[in-house]
Backbone and ligand atoms as CSV (ligand in chain L), in Angstrom:
chain,resi,resn,atom,element,x,y,z
A,1,MET,N,N,-10.299,-3.791,-24.278
A,1,MET,CA,C,-9.061,-3.763,-23.491
A,1,MET,C,C,-8.269,-5.050,-23.712
A,2,ASP,N,N,-6.957,-4.944,-23.746
A,2,ASP,CA,C,-6.109,-6.121,-23.929
A,2,ASP,C,C,-6.359,-7.121,-22.794
A,3,LYS,N,N,-6.559,-8.394,-23.146
A,3,LYS,CA,C,-6.967,-9.405,-22.153
A,3,LYS,C,C,-5.879,-9.661,-21.109
A,4,LYS,N,N,-4.641,-9.640,-21.570
A,4,LYS,CA,C,-3.536,-9.876,-20.620
A,4,LYS,C,C,-3.457,-8.733,-19.601
A,5,VAL,N,N,-3.630,-7.515,-20.080
A,5,VAL,CA,C,-3.584,-6.347,-19.197
A,5,VAL,C,C,-4.747,-6.401,-18.200
A,6,ALA,N,N,-5.936,-6.752,-18.694
A,6,ALA,CA,C,-7.114,-6.846,-17.819
A,6,ALA,C,C,-6.897,-7.914,-16.747
A,7,LYS,N,N,-6.290,-9.030,-17.122
A,7,LYS,CA,C,-6.029,-10.119,-16.168
A,7,LYS,C,C,-5.019,-9.654,-15.103
A,8,LEU,N,N,-3.977,-8.997,-15.543
A,8,LEU,CA,C,-2.969,-8.507,-14.585
A,8,LEU,C,C,-3.564,-7.472,-13.627
A,9,LEU,N,N,-4.438,-6.628,-14.141
A,9,LEU,CA,C,-5.078,-5.636,-13.271
A,9,LEU,C,C,-5.995,-6.316,-12.265
A,10,ASN,N,N,-6.701,-7.357,-12.711
A,10,ASN,CA,C,-7.528,-8.150,-11.798
A,10,ASN,C,C,-6.678,-8.746,-10.683
A,11,GLU,N,N,-5.512,-9.263,-11.044
A,11,GLU,CA,C,-4.617,-9.851,-10.038
A,11,GLU,C,C,-4.086,-8.775,-9.095
A,12,GLN,N,N,-3.882,-7.573,-9.656
A,12,GLN,CA,C,-3.359,-6.478,-8.827
A,12,GLN,C,C,-4.382,-6.044,-7.773
A,13,ILE,N,N,-5.667,-6.166,-8.101
A,13,ILE,CA,C,-6.723,-5.847,-7.112
A,13,ILE,C,C,-6.493,-6.665,-5.854
A,14,ASN,N,N,-6.228,-7.954,-6.043
A,14,ASN,CA,C,-6.004,-8.854,-4.898
A,14,ASN,C,C,-4.755,-8.449,-4.118
A,15,LYS,N,N,-3.720,-8.046,-4.828
A,15,LYS,CA,C,-2.461,-7.647,-4.150
A,15,LYS,C,C,-2.651,-6.376,-3.339
A,16,GLU,N,N,-3.473,-5.463,-3.847
A,16,GLU,CA,C,-3.746,-4.229,-3.101
A,16,GLU,C,C,-4.600,-4.542,-1.869
A,17,MET,N,N,-5.546,-5.464,-2.017
A,17,MET,CA,C,-6.366,-5.853,-0.860
A,17,MET,C,C,-5.503,-6.568,0.181
A,18,TYR,N,N,-4.578,-7.388,-0.295
A,18,TYR,CA,C,-3.649,-8.041,0.629
A,18,TYR,C,C,-2.800,-6.992,1.354
A,19,SER,N,N,-2.365,-5.957,0.624
A,19,SER,CA,C,-1.586,-4.872,1.237
A,19,SER,C,C,-2.388,-4.239,2.374
A,20,SER,N,N,-3.662,-4.007,2.115
A,20,SER,CA,C,-4.534,-3.425,3.133
A,20,SER,C,C,-4.606,-4.337,4.361
A,21,TYR,N,N,-4.798,-5.605,4.117
A,21,TYR,CA,C,-4.905,-6.604,5.194
A,21,TYR,C,C,-3.597,-6.665,5.998
A,22,LEU,N,N,-2.472,-6.620,5.269
A,22,LEU,CA,C,-1.150,-6.652,5.903
A,22,LEU,C,C,-0.967,-5.435,6.816
A,23,TYR,N,N,-1.387,-4.262,6.325
A,23,TYR,CA,C,-1.195,-3.046,7.124
A,23,TYR,C,C,-2.168,-2.989,8.301
A,24,PHE,N,N,-3.326,-3.609,8.168
A,24,PHE,CA,C,-4.200,-3.732,9.351
A,24,PHE,C,C,-3.519,-4.614,10.401
A,25,GLN,N,N,-2.791,-5.623,9.938
A,25,GLN,CA,C,-2.044,-6.468,10.878
A,25,GLN,C,C,-0.974,-5.635,11.597
A,26,PHE,N,N,-0.268,-4.801,10.833
A,26,PHE,CA,C,0.755,-3.937,11.440
A,26,PHE,C,C,0.094,-2.992,12.461
A,27,ALA,N,N,-1.027,-2.388,12.059
A,27,ALA,CA,C,-1.743,-1.464,12.951
A,27,ALA,C,C,-2.118,-2.184,14.245
A,28,ASN,N,N,-2.605,-3.391,14.113
A,28,ASN,CA,C,-3.010,-4.159,15.289
A,28,ASN,C,C,-1.818,-4.482,16.186
A,29,TYR,N,N,-0.674,-4.774,15.563
A,29,TYR,CA,C,0.545,-5.038,16.341
A,29,TYR,C,C,0.894,-3.810,17.196
A,30,TYR,N,N,0.856,-2.632,16.581
A,30,TYR,CA,C,1.205,-1.416,17.327
A,30,TYR,C,C,0.146,-1.084,18.380
A,31,HIS,N,N,-1.090,-1.428,18.098
A,31,HIS,CA,C,-2.139,-1.264,19.122
A,31,HIS,C,C,-1.771,-2.092,20.352
A,32,GLU,N,N,-1.346,-3.329,20.113
A,32,GLU,CA,C,-0.966,-4.207,21.234
A,32,GLU,C,C,0.254,-3.669,21.977
A,33,GLU,N,N,1.117,-2.953,21.229
A,33,GLU,CA,C,2.321,-2.364,21.837
A,33,GLU,C,C,2.013,-1.049,22.568
A,34,GLY,N,N,0.795,-0.547,22.426
A,34,GLY,CA,C,0.422,0.729,23.057
A,34,GLY,C,C,0.932,1.952,22.313
A,35,LEU,N,N,1.298,1.775,21.038
A,35,LEU,CA,C,1.795,2.909,20.237
A,35,LEU,C,C,0.676,3.376,19.293
A,36,ASP,N,N,-0.143,4.284,19.806
A,36,ASP,CA,C,-1.348,4.712,19.072
A,36,ASP,C,C,-1.037,5.443,17.773
A,37,GLY,N,N,0.087,6.153,17.732
A,37,GLY,CA,C,0.452,6.895,16.523
A,37,GLY,C,C,0.845,5.955,15.396
A,38,PHE,N,N,1.665,4.970,15.715
A,38,PHE,CA,C,2.045,3.966,14.716
A,38,PHE,C,C,0.802,3.186,14.272
A,39,TYR,N,N,-0.059,2.892,15.224
A,39,TYR,CA,C,-1.334,2.239,14.904
A,39,TYR,C,C,-2.097,3.076,13.884
A,40,ASN,N,N,-2.213,4.378,14.174
A,40,ASN,CA,C,-2.963,5.279,13.286
A,40,ASN,C,C,-2.339,5.338,11.891
A,41,TRP,N,N,-1.008,5.418,11.865
A,41,TRP,CA,C,-0.306,5.563,10.583
A,41,TRP,C,C,-0.604,4.366,9.679
A,42,TYR,N,N,-0.561,3.168,10.244
A,42,TYR,CA,C,-0.810,1.974,9.420
A,42,TYR,C,C,-2.299,1.755,9.146
A,43,TYR,N,N,-3.138,2.232,10.070
A,43,TYR,CA,C,-4.583,2.139,9.831
A,43,TYR,C,C,-4.938,2.977,8.594
A,44,VAL,N,N,-4.392,4.202,8.522
A,44,VAL,CA,C,-4.621,5.077,7.366
A,44,VAL,C,C,-4.045,4.430,6.108
A,45,GLN,N,N,-2.848,3.850,6.245
A,45,GLN,CA,C,-2.208,3.209,5.091
A,45,GLN,C,C,-3.071,2.049,4.566
A,46,ALA,N,N,-3.643,1.299,5.503
A,46,ALA,CA,C,-4.508,0.169,5.113
A,46,ALA,C,C,-5.730,0.679,4.336
A,47,GLN,N,N,-6.280,1.810,4.788
A,47,GLN,CA,C,-7.431,2.397,4.075
A,47,GLN,C,C,-7.032,2.825,2.664
A,48,GLU,N,N,-5.828,3.402,2.553
A,48,GLU,CA,C,-5.361,3.837,1.226
A,48,GLU,C,C,-5.177,2.646,0.290
A,49,GLU,N,N,-4.698,1.541,0.840
A,49,GLU,CA,C,-4.499,0.350,-0.003
A,49,GLU,C,C,-5.832,-0.179,-0.528
A,50,MET,N,N,-6.851,-0.129,0.340
A,50,MET,CA,C,-8.174,-0.567,-0.127
A,50,MET,C,C,-8.676,0.371,-1.220
A,51,ASP,N,N,-8.378,1.657,-1.087
A,51,ASP,CA,C,-8.730,2.618,-2.162
A,51,ASP,C,C,-8.062,2.224,-3.475
A,52,HIS,N,N,-6.781,1.819,-3.391
A,52,HIS,CA,C,-6.060,1.435,-4.619
A,52,HIS,C,C,-6.794,0.272,-5.299
A,53,ALA,N,N,-7.181,-0.713,-4.484
A,53,ALA,CA,C,-7.898,-1.875,-5.042
A,53,ALA,C,C,-9.200,-1.427,-5.700
A,54,LEU,N,N,-9.932,-0.544,-5.015
A,54,LEU,CA,C,-11.252,-0.140,-5.521
A,54,LEU,C,C,-11.141,0.745,-6.768
A,55,LEU,N,N,-10.042,1.496,-6.876
A,55,LEU,CA,C,-9.814,2.269,-8.110
A,55,LEU,C,C,-9.627,1.317,-9.288
A,56,MET,N,N,-8.923,0.212,-9.058
A,56,MET,CA,C,-8.713,-0.768,-10.129
A,56,MET,C,C,-10.018,-1.479,-10.483
A,57,VAL,N,N,-10.831,-1.754,-9.457
A,57,VAL,CA,C,-12.153,-2.352,-9.707
A,57,VAL,C,C,-12.960,-1.418,-10.609
A,58,LYS,N,N,-12.989,-0.149,-10.229
A,58,LYS,CA,C,-13.780,0.838,-10.963
A,58,LYS,C,C,-13.268,0.985,-12.403
A,59,TYR,N,N,-11.950,0.991,-12.542
A,59,TYR,CA,C,-11.359,1.148,-13.874
A,59,TYR,C,C,-11.772,-0.014,-14.783
A,60,LEU,N,N,-11.704,-1.240,-14.252
A,60,LEU,CA,C,-12.107,-2.410,-15.057
A,60,LEU,C,C,-13.594,-2.342,-15.385
A,61,GLN,N,N,-14.394,-1.961,-14.390
A,61,GLN,CA,C,-15.844,-1.838,-14.629
A,61,GLN,C,C,-16.124,-0.795,-15.707
A,62,ASN,N,N,-15.436,0.345,-15.620
A,62,ASN,CA,C,-15.648,1.423,-16.603
A,62,ASN,C,C,-15.287,0.985,-18.019
A,63,ASN,N,N,-14.414,-0.025,-18.097
A,63,ASN,CA,C,-13.982,-0.510,-19.415
A,63,ASN,C,C,-14.674,-1.819,-19.801
A,64,ASP,N,N,-15.784,-2.102,-19.101
A,64,ASP,CA,C,-16.581,-3.296,-19.399
A,64,ASP,C,C,-15.799,-4.594,-19.270
A,65,GLU,N,N,-14.867,-4.613,-18.344
A,65,GLU,CA,C,-14.107,-5.840,-18.085
A,65,GLU,C,C,-14.667,-6.520,-16.845
A,66,LYS,N,N,-14.611,-7.839,-16.854
A,66,LYS,CA,C,-15.120,-8.611,-15.724
A,66,LYS,C,C,-14.150,-8.474,-14.551
A,67,VAL,N,N,-14.709,-8.214,-13.362
A,67,VAL,CA,C,-13.890,-8.136,-12.146
A,67,VAL,C,C,-14.029,-9.451,-11.382
A,68,VAL,N,N,-12.882,-10.024,-11.032
A,68,VAL,CA,C,-12.897,-11.302,-10.303
A,68,VAL,C,C,-12.267,-11.083,-8.927
A,69,PHE,N,N,-13.035,-11.354,-7.872
A,69,PHE,CA,C,-12.513,-11.229,-6.506
A,69,PHE,C,C,-12.024,-12.593,-6.025
A,70,GLU,N,N,-10.719,-12.691,-5.808
A,70,GLU,CA,C,-10.143,-13.951,-5.303
A,70,GLU,C,C,-10.000,-13.863,-3.779
A,71,ALA,N,N,-9.672,-14.989,-3.151
A,71,ALA,CA,C,-9.451,-15.003,-1.705
A,71,ALA,C,C,-8.236,-14.149,-1.356
A,72,VAL,N,N,-8.349,-13.423,-0.260
A,72,VAL,CA,C,-7.214,-12.620,0.219
A,72,VAL,C,C,-6.461,-13.454,1.255
A,73,ALA,N,N,-5.157,-13.604,1.033
A,73,ALA,CA,C,-4.348,-14.471,1.904
A,73,ALA,C,C,-4.165,-13.884,3.306
A,74,LYS,N,N,-3.885,-14.760,4.251
A,74,LYS,CA,C,-3.581,-14.343,5.620
A,74,LYS,C,C,-2.260,-13.555,5.615
A,75,PRO,N,N,-2.210,-12.409,6.307
A,75,PRO,CA,C,-0.940,-11.674,6.349
A,75,PRO,C,C,0.147,-12.520,7.006
A,76,GLU,N,N,1.312,-12.565,6.368
A,76,GLU,CA,C,2.347,-13.506,6.809
A,76,GLU,C,C,3.463,-12.873,7.635
A,77,ALA,N,N,3.427,-11.551,7.830
A,77,ALA,CA,C,4.555,-10.903,8.513
A,77,ALA,C,C,4.719,-11.405,9.946
A,78,ASP,N,N,5.962,-11.733,10.294
A,78,ASP,CA,C,6.289,-12.212,11.631
A,78,ASP,C,C,6.783,-10.992,12.426
A,79,LEU,N,N,5.962,-10.499,13.331
A,79,LEU,CA,C,6.262,-9.237,14.002
A,79,LEU,C,C,6.709,-9.481,15.439
A,80,LYS,N,N,8.003,-9.311,15.671
A,80,LYS,CA,C,8.550,-9.556,17.010
A,80,LYS,C,C,9.096,-8.283,17.633
A,81,ASP,N,N,9.371,-7.319,16.791
A,81,ASP,CA,C,10.074,-6.117,17.220
A,81,ASP,C,C,9.387,-4.905,16.602
A,82,ARG,N,N,9.460,-3.742,17.245
A,82,ARG,CA,C,8.786,-2.532,16.722
A,82,ARG,C,C,9.306,-2.099,15.361
A,83,MET,N,N,10.499,-2.533,15.016
A,83,MET,CA,C,11.059,-2.190,13.703
A,83,MET,C,C,10.540,-3.154,12.619
A,84,ASP,N,N,10.099,-4.326,13.020
A,84,ASP,CA,C,9.712,-5.357,12.030
A,84,ASP,C,C,8.634,-4.892,11.049
A,85,PRO,N,N,7.524,-4.260,11.517
A,85,PRO,CA,C,6.512,-3.826,10.541
A,85,PRO,C,C,7.076,-2.797,9.560
A,86,LEU,N,N,7.947,-1.923,10.062
A,86,LEU,CA,C,8.482,-0.858,9.198
A,86,LEU,C,C,9.325,-1.454,8.076
A,87,LYS,N,N,10.170,-2.407,8.441
A,87,LYS,CA,C,11.030,-3.035,7.423
A,87,LYS,C,C,10.210,-3.916,6.482
A,88,ALA,N,N,9.249,-4.636,7.042
A,88,ALA,CA,C,8.382,-5.477,6.199
A,88,ALA,C,C,7.546,-4.594,5.273
A,89,GLY,N,N,7.160,-3.421,5.767
A,89,GLY,CA,C,6.366,-2.478,4.968
A,89,GLY,C,C,7.151,-1.963,3.769
A,90,LEU,N,N,8.404,-1.597,3.987
A,90,LEU,CA,C,9.229,-1.105,2.873
A,90,LEU,C,C,9.468,-2.219,1.843
A,91,ALA,N,N,9.782,-3.415,2.343
A,91,ALA,CA,C,10.007,-4.550,1.425
A,91,ALA,C,C,8.735,-4.823,0.607
A,92,HIS,N,N,7.576,-4.726,1.283
A,92,HIS,CA,C,6.315,-4.992,0.584
A,92,HIS,C,C,6.045,-3.919,-0.481
A,93,GLU,N,N,6.302,-2.671,-0.149
A,93,GLU,CA,C,6.076,-1.601,-1.134
A,93,GLU,C,C,6.985,-1.767,-2.356
A,94,LYS,N,N,8.229,-2.199,-2.119
A,94,LYS,CA,C,9.139,-2.431,-3.252
A,94,LYS,C,C,8.606,-3.561,-4.132
A,95,TYR,N,N,8.068,-4.579,-3.495
A,95,TYR,CA,C,7.462,-5.689,-4.243
A,95,TYR,C,C,6.276,-5.177,-5.077
A,96,ILE,N,N,5.422,-4.366,-4.441
A,96,ILE,CA,C,4.242,-3.840,-5.159
A,96,ILE,C,C,4.664,-2.931,-6.317
A,97,THR,N,N,5.705,-2.150,-6.111
A,97,THR,CA,C,6.215,-1.311,-7.206
A,97,THR,C,C,6.571,-2.186,-8.409
A,98,GLY,N,N,7.239,-3.305,-8.148
A,98,GLY,CA,C,7.598,-4.232,-9.228
A,98,GLY,C,C,6.366,-4.776,-9.942
A,99,GLU,N,N,5.315,-5.054,-9.162
A,99,GLU,CA,C,4.082,-5.597,-9.741
A,99,GLU,C,C,3.364,-4.540,-10.594
A,100,ILE,N,N,3.309,-3.314,-10.088
A,100,ILE,CA,C,2.686,-2.215,-10.872
A,100,ILE,C,C,3.480,-2.002,-12.168
A,101,ASN,N,N,4.794,-2.029,-12.038
A,101,ASN,CA,C,5.643,-1.864,-13.230
A,101,ASN,C,C,5.384,-2.969,-14.254
A,102,ALA,N,N,5.129,-4.182,-13.760
A,102,ALA,CA,C,4.865,-5.307,-14.672
A,102,ALA,C,C,3.547,-5.099,-15.427
A,103,VAL,N,N,2.532,-4.563,-14.729
A,103,VAL,CA,C,1.256,-4.279,-15.424
A,103,VAL,C,C,1.483,-3.169,-16.450
A,104,TYR,N,N,2.255,-2.179,-16.031
A,104,TYR,CA,C,2.552,-1.056,-16.929
A,104,TYR,C,C,3.278,-1.552,-18.187
A,105,ALA,N,N,4.234,-2.445,-17.981
A,105,ALA,CA,C,5.008,-2.977,-19.112
A,105,ALA,C,C,4.092,-3.737,-20.083
A,106,ALA,N,N,3.139,-4.478,-19.524
A,106,ALA,CA,C,2.187,-5.227,-20.370
A,106,ALA,C,C,1.302,-4.252,-21.153
A,107,ALA,N,N,0.871,-3.172,-20.485
A,107,ALA,CA,C,0.032,-2.160,-21.157
A,107,ALA,C,C,0.828,-1.468,-22.272
A,108,TYR,N,N,2.079,-1.208,-21.988
A,108,TYR,CA,C,2.976,-0.574,-22.976
A,108,TYR,C,C,3.117,-1.463,-24.203
A,109,GLU,N,N,3.339,-2.753,-23.932
A,109,GLU,CA,C,3.518,-3.723,-25.018
A,109,GLU,C,C,2.255,-3.831,-25.874
A,110,ALA,N,N,1.088,-3.759,-25.213
A,110,ALA,CA,C,-0.190,-3.894,-25.922
A,110,ALA,C,C,-0.659,-2.561,-26.520
A,111,LYS,N,N,0.157,-1.516,-26.360
A,111,LYS,CA,C,-0.233,-0.161,-26.796
A,111,LYS,C,C,-1.576,0.251,-26.179
A,112,ASP,N,N,-1.747,-0.135,-24.937
A,112,ASP,CA,C,-2.966,0.214,-24.195
A,112,ASP,C,C,-2.689,1.546,-23.478
A,113,PHE,N,N,-2.793,2.627,-24.223
A,113,PHE,CA,C,-2.398,3.942,-23.709
A,113,PHE,C,C,-3.303,4.403,-22.566
A,114,ARG,N,N,-4.570,4.005,-22.609
A,114,ARG,CA,C,-5.497,4.414,-21.550
A,114,ARG,C,C,-5.074,3.821,-20.203
A,115,THR,N,N,-4.711,2.536,-20.245
A,115,THR,CA,C,-4.287,1.902,-18.988
A,115,THR,C,C,-2.952,2.468,-18.517
A,116,MET,N,N,-2.074,2.773,-19.455
A,116,MET,CA,C,-0.804,3.403,-19.055
A,116,MET,C,C,-1.078,4.713,-18.337
A,117,GLN,N,N,-2.000,5.494,-18.855
A,117,GLN,CA,C,-2.327,6.777,-18.225
A,117,GLN,C,C,-2.947,6.546,-16.839
A,118,PHE,N,N,-3.819,5.559,-16.745
A,118,PHE,CA,C,-4.414,5.212,-15.448
A,118,PHE,C,C,-3.326,4.829,-14.440
A,119,LEU,N,N,-2.373,4.034,-14.910
A,119,LEU,CA,C,-1.325,3.531,-14.011
A,119,LEU,C,C,-0.282,4.585,-13.638
A,120,ASP,N,N,-0.216,5.657,-14.386
A,120,ASP,CA,C,0.750,6.726,-14.053
A,120,ASP,C,C,0.591,7.171,-12.599
A,121,TRP,N,N,-0.655,7.304,-12.167
A,121,TRP,CA,C,-0.929,7.736,-10.781
A,121,TRP,C,C,-0.325,6.743,-9.787
A,122,PHE,N,N,-0.454,5.447,-10.102
A,122,PHE,CA,C,0.054,4.398,-9.193
A,122,PHE,C,C,1.584,4.375,-9.169
A,123,VAL,N,N,2.185,4.640,-10.313
A,123,VAL,CA,C,3.657,4.674,-10.385
A,123,VAL,C,C,4.169,5.775,-9.454
A,124,LYS,N,N,3.537,6.938,-9.521
A,124,LYS,CA,C,3.932,8.062,-8.663
A,124,LYS,C,C,3.659,7.724,-7.186
A,125,GLU,N,N,2.492,7.169,-6.946
A,125,GLU,CA,C,2.089,6.793,-5.577
A,125,GLU,C,C,3.095,5.822,-4.962
A,126,GLN,N,N,3.559,4.856,-5.740
A,126,GLN,CA,C,4.535,3.890,-5.221
A,126,GLN,C,C,5.834,4.583,-4.824
A,127,GLY,N,N,6.240,5.569,-5.613
A,127,GLY,CA,C,7.442,6.334,-5.269
A,127,GLY,C,C,7.268,7.012,-3.911
A,128,GLU,N,N,6.091,7.601,-3.696
A,128,GLU,CA,C,5.811,8.279,-2.418
A,128,GLU,C,C,5.771,7.275,-1.275
A,129,GLU,N,N,5.154,6.136,-1.517
A,129,GLU,CA,C,5.002,5.155,-0.434
A,129,GLU,C,C,6.337,4.530,-0.047
A,130,GLU,N,N,7.197,4.304,-1.026
A,130,GLU,CA,C,8.538,3.787,-0.688
A,130,GLU,C,C,9.301,4.821,0.134
A,131,LYS,N,N,9.184,6.089,-0.258
A,131,LYS,CA,C,9.881,7.147,0.486
A,131,LYS,C,C,9.333,7.246,1.913
A,132,ASN,N,N,8.008,7.245,2.056
A,132,ASN,CA,C,7.402,7.317,3.397
A,132,ASN,C,C,7.866,6.159,4.274
A,133,SER,N,N,7.895,4.959,3.700
A,133,SER,CA,C,8.305,3.765,4.467
A,133,SER,C,C,9.764,3.879,4.877
A,134,SER,N,N,10.587,4.346,3.965
A,134,SER,CA,C,12.009,4.487,4.233
A,134,SER,C,C,12.262,5.582,5.284
A,135,ASP,N,N,11.525,6.695,5.190
A,135,ASP,CA,C,11.660,7.782,6.173
A,135,ASP,C,C,11.296,7.301,7.571
A,136,LEU,N,N,10.263,6.479,7.628
A,136,LEU,CA,C,9.795,5.961,8.927
A,136,LEU,C,C,10.881,5.092,9.585
A,137,ILE,N,N,11.557,4.298,8.785
A,137,ILE,CA,C,12.652,3.462,9.301
A,137,ILE,C,C,13.772,4.354,9.855
A,138,LYS,N,N,14.115,5.394,9.086
A,138,LYS,CA,C,15.192,6.305,9.535
A,138,LYS,C,C,14.807,6.975,10.857
A,139,LYS,N,N,13.565,7.432,10.957
A,139,LYS,CA,C,13.118,8.096,12.187
A,139,LYS,C,C,13.140,7.126,13.367
A,140,MET,N,N,12.709,5.903,13.120
A,140,MET,CA,C,12.698,4.904,14.195
A,140,MET,C,C,14.126,4.585,14.633
A,141,GLU,N,N,15.038,4.519,13.664
A,141,GLU,CA,C,16.446,4.259,14.019
A,141,GLU,C,C,17.000,5.404,14.869
A,142,LEU,N,N,16.597,6.632,14.521
A,142,LEU,CA,C,17.116,7.799,15.245
A,142,LEU,C,C,16.472,7.954,16.627
A,143,PHE,N,N,15.154,7.772,16.682
A,143,PHE,CA,C,14.419,8.172,17.893
A,143,PHE,C,C,13.755,7.025,18.650
A,144,GLY,N,N,13.728,5.832,18.055
A,144,GLY,CA,C,12.951,4.736,18.654
A,144,GLY,C,C,13.568,4.128,19.908
A,145,GLY,N,N,14.849,4.396,20.142
A,145,GLY,CA,C,15.529,3.732,21.247
A,145,GLY,C,C,15.327,4.379,22.602
A,146,GLU,N,N,14.735,5.552,22.635
A,146,GLU,CA,C,14.612,6.284,23.887
A,146,GLU,C,C,13.132,6.645,24.117
A,147,ALA,N,N,12.638,6.432,25.324
A,147,ALA,CA,C,11.198,6.531,25.595
A,147,ALA,C,C,10.607,7.893,25.210
A,148,LYS,N,N,11.290,8.972,25.597
A,148,LYS,CA,C,10.723,10.302,25.354
A,148,LYS,C,C,10.633,10.615,23.861
A,149,SER,N,N,11.700,10.302,23.124
A,149,SER,CA,C,11.669,10.601,21.687
A,149,SER,C,C,10.732,9.646,20.939
A,150,LEU,N,N,10.621,8.424,21.442
A,150,LEU,CA,C,9.648,7.488,20.836
A,150,LEU,C,C,8.231,8.015,21.036
A,151,TYR,N,N,7.982,8.574,22.213
A,151,TYR,CA,C,6.661,9.150,22.516
A,151,TYR,C,C,6.358,10.299,21.549
A,152,MET,N,N,7.374,11.128,21.288
A,152,MET,CA,C,7.171,12.260,20.373
A,152,MET,C,C,6.961,11.794,18.929
A,153,LEU,N,N,7.714,10.771,18.532
A,153,LEU,CA,C,7.527,10.218,17.186
A,153,LEU,C,C,6.132,9.614,17.053
A,154,ASP,N,N,5.721,8.899,18.082
A,154,ASP,CA,C,4.387,8.303,18.079
A,154,ASP,C,C,3.310,9.396,17.971
A,155,SER,N,N,3.523,10.500,18.680
A,155,SER,CA,C,2.566,11.626,18.633
A,155,SER,C,C,2.518,12.224,17.225
A,156,GLU,N,N,3.674,12.311,16.574
A,156,GLU,CA,C,3.726,12.841,15.198
A,156,GLU,C,C,2.904,11.945,14.268
A,157,LEU,N,N,3.053,10.651,14.427
A,157,LEU,CA,C,2.358,9.718,13.524
A,157,LEU,C,C,0.845,9.677,13.789
A,158,LYS,N,N,0.477,10.096,14.975
A,158,LYS,CA,C,-0.951,10.145,15.331
A,158,LYS,C,C,-1.679,11.208,14.509
A,159,ALA,N,N,-0.932,12.160,13.974
A,159,ALA,CA,C,-1.549,13.279,13.246
A,159,ALA,C,C,-1.921,12.912,11.805
A,160,ARG,N,N,-1.458,11.754,11.333
A,160,ARG,CA,C,-1.790,11.399,9.938
A,160,ARG,C,C,-3.303,11.204,9.795
A,161,VAL,N,N,-3.848,11.857,8.771
A,161,VAL,CA,C,-5.294,11.802,8.555
A,161,VAL,C,C,-5.579,11.141,7.203
A,162,TYR,N,N,-6.591,10.294,7.184
A,162,TYR,CA,C,-6.986,9.649,5.927
A,162,TYR,C,C,-7.538,10.696,4.954
A,163,ALA,N,N,-7.116,10.604,3.713
A,163,ALA,CA,C,-7.681,11.453,2.665
A,163,ALA,C,C,-8.015,10.559,1.474
A,164,ALA,N,N,-9.142,10.811,0.857
A,164,ALA,CA,C,-9.536,10.042,-0.325
A,164,ALA,C,C,-8.480,10.229,-1.417
A,165,PRO,N,N,-8.289,9.242,-2.283
A,165,PRO,CA,C,-7.253,9.358,-3.314
A,165,PRO,C,C,-7.493,10.543,-4.252
A,166,SER,N,N,-6.377,11.119,-4.713
A,166,SER,CA,C,-6.493,12.273,-5.612
A,166,SER,C,C,-6.940,11.859,-7.015
A,167,LEU,N,N,-6.822,10.567,-7.306
A,167,LEU,CA,C,-7.268,10.053,-8.610
A,167,LEU,C,C,-8.778,9.803,-8.554
A,168,VAL,N,N,-9.500,10.422,-9.462
A,168,VAL,CA,C,-10.951,10.231,-9.521
A,168,VAL,C,C,-11.304,9.614,-10.862
A,169,LEU,N,N,-12.110,8.543,-10.831
A,169,LEU,CA,C,-12.499,7.889,-12.085
A,169,LEU,C,C,-13.947,8.179,-12.409
L,1,FEO,FE1,FE,-1.128,0.229,-3.214
L,1,FEO,FE2,FE,1.253,0.703,-1.589
L,1,FEO,O1,O,0.508,-0.335,-2.870
C-alpha cells in the first residue's frame, strides 16, 4: 500500500474517533437539557463514528499496514444553546468530508484503486451525514421554538436505532 495513503488513513482513524467523542459530548449536553430524543440521535451518531474508525483500522490491518492509535483530543464545542450542537455537527461533517476527500485524492494520485474503492462508501456516507445534519437544523428552526412541537421532534429523534455499518470488510 502507498505509504502516504496509509499514513493519511491512520490519521483519519483519529479524526473519526474524535468525531465519536464530540458527538458523545453533544449527546451529554442534550441529556442535561432533558431532551432524550436528541440525546439518542447523537448517541447513535457517536457509535457510527466509532464504526468508521474501526473500519479503517480493519482495512489497514487487512493490508498488513501498521495501525497507530494517537491521543484523542478533548471535544472543543462550546454548547450554550440547543441549536449549537446541530450547527457544530454540520460544520464538523463538512470538515470530515474534506478530510476524506483528501485521502481519496492521495489514493487517486498513487493509483491505489483498492483504497479508492474502500473510500467510496465513506464518500457516500459523508453526503448522507451532511444531509442529516442539515435537515436537523431545518427542523429545529421550524419546530424548536415551541414546547409542544419540540416535544414531538424530540420524540421523533428518539426512534433512531443504531445499525451496524453496511460496509463489511
Ligand atoms: Fe465518520 Fe461523519 O464522519
